[in-house]
Residue frames as a rotation matrix with the C-alpha (Angstrom) as fourth column:
UNK 1
-0.172 0.045 -0.984 -11.89
0.096 0.995 0.029 -61.72
0.980 -0.090 -0.175 -2.50
UNK 2
-0.931 -0.311 -0.192 -11.56
0.197 0.018 -0.980 -60.58
0.308 -0.950 0.045 1.09
UNK 3
-0.585 0.775 0.238 -15.10
-0.808 -0.534 -0.248 -59.18
-0.065 -0.338 0.939 1.22
UNK 4
0.102 0.651 -0.752 -16.52
-0.609 0.639 0.471 -62.52
0.787 0.410 0.461 0.09
UNK 5
-0.372 -0.248 -0.894 -14.99
0.428 0.809 -0.403 -64.54
0.823 -0.533 -0.195 2.88
UNK 6
-0.996 0.072 0.053 -16.08
-0.084 -0.541 -0.837 -61.87
-0.032 -0.838 0.545 5.36
UNK 7
-0.346 0.933 -0.100 -19.65
-0.919 -0.315 0.237 -61.82
0.189 0.173 0.967 4.00
UNK 8
0.046 0.331 -0.943 -19.91
-0.205 0.927 0.315 -65.62
0.978 0.179 0.111 4.04
UNK 9
-0.733 -0.376 -0.568 -18.65
0.462 0.337 -0.820 -65.71
0.499 -0.863 -0.073 7.64
UNK 10
-0.915 0.393 0.085 -21.04
-0.362 -0.713 -0.601 -62.99
-0.176 -0.581 0.795 8.75
UNK 11
-0.199 0.873 -0.444 -23.97
-0.779 0.134 0.612 -64.65
0.595 0.468 0.654 6.96
UNK 12
0.090 0.166 -0.982 -23.41
0.265 0.947 0.184 -67.66
0.960 -0.276 0.041 9.24
UNK 13
0.778 0.211 0.592 -23.06
-0.404 -0.554 0.728 -65.42
0.482 -0.805 -0.346 12.32
UNK 14
0.659 -0.656 -0.369 -19.53
0.737 0.660 0.144 -66.69
0.149 -0.367 0.918 12.92
UNK 15
0.822 -0.480 -0.306 -16.60
-0.260 -0.794 0.549 -64.81
-0.507 -0.372 -0.778 14.38
UNK 16
0.448 -0.775 -0.447 -13.14
-0.732 -0.031 -0.680 -64.60
0.513 0.632 -0.581 12.92
UNK 17
-0.392 -0.583 0.712 -12.02
-0.894 0.424 -0.145 -66.77
-0.217 -0.693 -0.688 15.83
UNK 18
0.423 0.628 0.653 -14.57
-0.380 0.777 -0.501 -69.44
-0.822 -0.036 0.568 14.86
UNK 19
0.975 -0.049 -0.215 -13.18
-0.194 0.275 -0.942 -69.67
0.106 0.960 0.259 11.33
UNK 20
0.110 -0.991 0.078 -9.57
-0.890 -0.133 -0.436 -69.41
0.442 -0.022 -0.897 12.51
UNK 21
-0.171 -0.110 0.979 -10.19
-0.740 0.670 -0.054 -72.40
-0.650 -0.734 -0.196 14.80
UNK 22
0.805 0.517 0.289 -11.71
-0.164 0.664 -0.730 -74.33
-0.569 0.540 0.620 11.88
UNK 23
0.850 -0.500 -0.165 -8.60
-0.209 -0.034 -0.977 -73.60
0.483 0.865 -0.134 9.82
UNK 24
0.697 -0.591 -0.406 -6.17
0.705 0.461 0.539 -74.22
-0.131 -0.662 0.738 12.71
UNK 25
-0.241 -0.729 0.641 -4.67
0.659 -0.608 -0.444 -70.75
0.713 0.316 0.626 12.37
UNK 26
-0.677 -0.044 -0.735 -4.48
0.639 -0.532 -0.556 -67.72
-0.366 -0.846 0.388 14.63
UNK 27
0.400 0.910 -0.109 -7.33
0.773 -0.399 -0.493 -65.21
-0.492 0.113 -0.863 14.53
UNK 28
0.260 -0.346 -0.902 -4.92
-0.231 -0.929 0.290 -62.43
-0.938 0.133 -0.321 13.50
UNK 29
-0.832 -0.517 0.202 -3.86
0.024 0.330 0.944 -64.47
-0.555 0.790 -0.262 10.47
UNK 30
-0.291 0.812 0.506 -7.47
0.941 0.338 -0.001 -64.96
-0.172 0.476 -0.863 9.45
UNK 31
0.515 0.453 -0.727 -8.12
0.398 -0.878 -0.266 -61.25
-0.759 -0.152 -0.633 9.99
UNK 32
-0.327 -0.738 -0.591 -5.22
-0.329 -0.497 0.803 -60.49
-0.886 0.456 -0.080 7.63
UNK 33
-0.780 0.163 0.604 -6.89
0.575 0.568 0.590 -62.70
-0.246 0.807 -0.537 5.00
UNK 34
0.231 0.972 0.039 -10.15
0.937 -0.212 -0.278 -60.75
-0.262 0.101 -0.960 5.33
UNK 35
0.497 -0.100 -0.862 -8.33
0.054 -0.988 0.145 -57.42
-0.866 -0.119 -0.485 5.18
UNK 36
0.973 -0.164 0.161 -6.40
0.176 0.084 -0.981 -58.50
0.148 0.983 0.111 2.08
UNK 37
0.573 -0.804 0.158 -3.07
-0.803 -0.513 0.302 -58.06
-0.162 -0.300 -0.940 3.87
UNK 38
-0.468 -0.679 0.566 -2.09
-0.502 0.731 0.462 -61.72
-0.728 -0.068 -0.682 3.34
UNK 39
-0.289 0.330 -0.898 -2.62
-0.844 0.355 0.402 -63.98
0.452 0.875 0.176 0.35
UNK 40
0.372 0.517 0.771 -4.75
-0.791 0.611 -0.028 -66.99
-0.486 -0.599 0.637 1.22
UNK 41
-0.737 -0.671 0.084 -3.02
-0.550 0.667 0.503 -70.32
-0.394 0.324 -0.860 0.55
UNK 42
-0.398 0.573 -0.717 -4.82
-0.664 0.359 0.656 -72.70
0.633 0.737 0.238 -1.80
UNK 43
-0.704 0.121 -0.700 -5.17
0.409 0.875 -0.260 -75.26
0.581 -0.470 -0.665 1.01
UNK 44
-0.803 0.437 -0.405 -7.07
0.206 -0.435 -0.877 -72.68
-0.559 -0.788 0.259 3.06
UNK 45
-0.543 0.621 -0.566 -9.22
-0.831 -0.495 0.254 -71.70
-0.122 0.608 0.784 0.08
UNK 46
-0.577 0.304 -0.758 -10.10
-0.163 0.867 0.471 -75.39
0.801 0.395 -0.451 -0.35
UNK 47
-0.773 0.260 -0.579 -11.19
0.631 0.405 -0.661 -75.66
0.062 -0.876 -0.478 3.28
UNK 48
-0.720 0.511 -0.470 -13.21
-0.212 -0.806 -0.553 -72.46
-0.661 -0.299 0.688 3.08
UNK 49
-0.545 0.518 -0.659 -14.91
-0.786 -0.044 0.616 -73.49
0.291 0.854 0.431 -0.16
UNK 50
-0.602 0.309 -0.737 -15.84
0.253 0.948 0.192 -76.86
0.758 -0.071 -0.649 1.34
UNK 51
-0.806 0.268 -0.529 -17.06
0.527 -0.085 -0.846 -75.28
-0.271 -0.960 -0.072 4.59
UNK 52
-0.523 0.599 -0.607 -19.20
-0.390 -0.801 -0.454 -72.69
-0.758 0.000 0.652 2.84
UNK 53
-0.048 0.482 0.875 -20.30
0.581 0.726 -0.368 -75.16
-0.813 0.491 -0.315 0.14
UNK 54
0.835 0.187 -0.518 -19.09
-0.264 -0.690 -0.674 -72.97
-0.483 0.700 -0.526 -2.69
UNK 55
0.720 -0.619 0.315 -16.21
0.660 0.468 -0.588 -72.91
0.217 0.631 0.745 -5.18
UNK 56
-0.117 -0.849 -0.515 -12.78
0.761 -0.410 0.503 -71.36
-0.638 -0.333 0.694 -4.94
UNK 57
-0.603 -0.059 0.795 -13.70
0.701 -0.515 0.494 -69.41
0.381 0.855 0.352 -8.08
UNK 58
0.508 0.822 0.257 -16.52
0.516 -0.529 0.674 -67.75
0.689 -0.210 -0.693 -6.10
UNK 59
0.636 -0.290 -0.715 -14.22
0.685 -0.217 0.696 -66.99
-0.357 -0.932 0.061 -3.17
UNK 60
-0.383 -0.902 -0.198 -11.62
0.643 -0.415 0.644 -65.32
-0.663 0.119 0.739 -5.40
UNK 61
-0.005 0.498 -0.867 -14.17
-0.207 -0.849 -0.487 -63.40
-0.978 0.177 0.107 -7.47
UNK 62
-0.926 -0.364 -0.103 -13.90
-0.183 0.194 0.964 -65.33
-0.331 0.911 -0.246 -10.74
UNK 63
-0.573 0.819 -0.012 -17.64
0.376 0.276 0.885 -66.04
0.728 0.502 -0.466 -10.70
UNK 64
-0.618 0.471 0.629 -20.71
-0.741 -0.616 -0.267 -64.69
0.262 -0.631 0.730 -8.96
UNK 65
0.328 0.708 -0.626 -22.25
-0.430 0.702 0.568 -68.19
0.841 0.083 0.535 -8.81
UNK 66
-0.005 -0.300 0.954 -22.18
-1.000 0.017 0.000 -69.42
-0.016 -0.954 -0.300 -5.21
UNK 67
0.869 0.429 0.249 -23.19
-0.431 0.901 -0.047 -72.96
-0.244 -0.066 0.967 -6.09
UNK 68
-0.061 -0.959 0.277 -20.18
-0.543 0.264 0.797 -75.30
-0.838 -0.102 -0.537 -6.02
UNK 69
-0.190 -0.108 -0.976 -19.06
-0.942 0.299 0.150 -77.28
0.276 0.948 -0.159 -9.02
UNK 70
0.895 0.446 -0.004 -20.06
-0.433 0.870 0.235 -80.94
0.108 -0.208 0.972 -9.17
UNK 71
0.208 -0.833 0.513 -17.37
-0.576 0.319 0.753 -83.28
-0.791 -0.452 -0.414 -7.89
UNK 72
0.116 -0.279 -0.953 -15.34
-0.942 0.274 -0.194 -85.02
0.315 0.921 -0.231 -10.57
UNK 73
0.977 0.142 -0.157 -14.90
-0.108 0.972 0.209 -88.74
0.182 -0.187 0.965 -10.71
UNK 74
0.430 -0.869 0.244 -11.69
-0.582 -0.061 0.811 -89.90
-0.690 -0.491 -0.532 -9.08
UNK 75
0.476 -0.385 -0.791 -9.02
-0.744 0.303 -0.595 -91.23
0.469 0.872 -0.143 -11.41
UNK 76
0.850 -0.180 0.496 -7.57
-0.194 0.768 0.611 -94.67
-0.490 -0.615 0.618 -10.73
């Protein structure tokens, strides 16, 4: 998983600090996510998937399909 978030960040020519600021976390925390030293919370995975326009399944390596899933209809 860690290589995917690194590759997506680098593809957009962003620094770890850029993404850490987006996530409201410290750069060293984000670095630990990329290195695989810390598990990424689901809330952070959601933000990353939305930012990169992909799915959490892609980020965690469950699929090689970058395209996000269609949004479901909200339940009332």
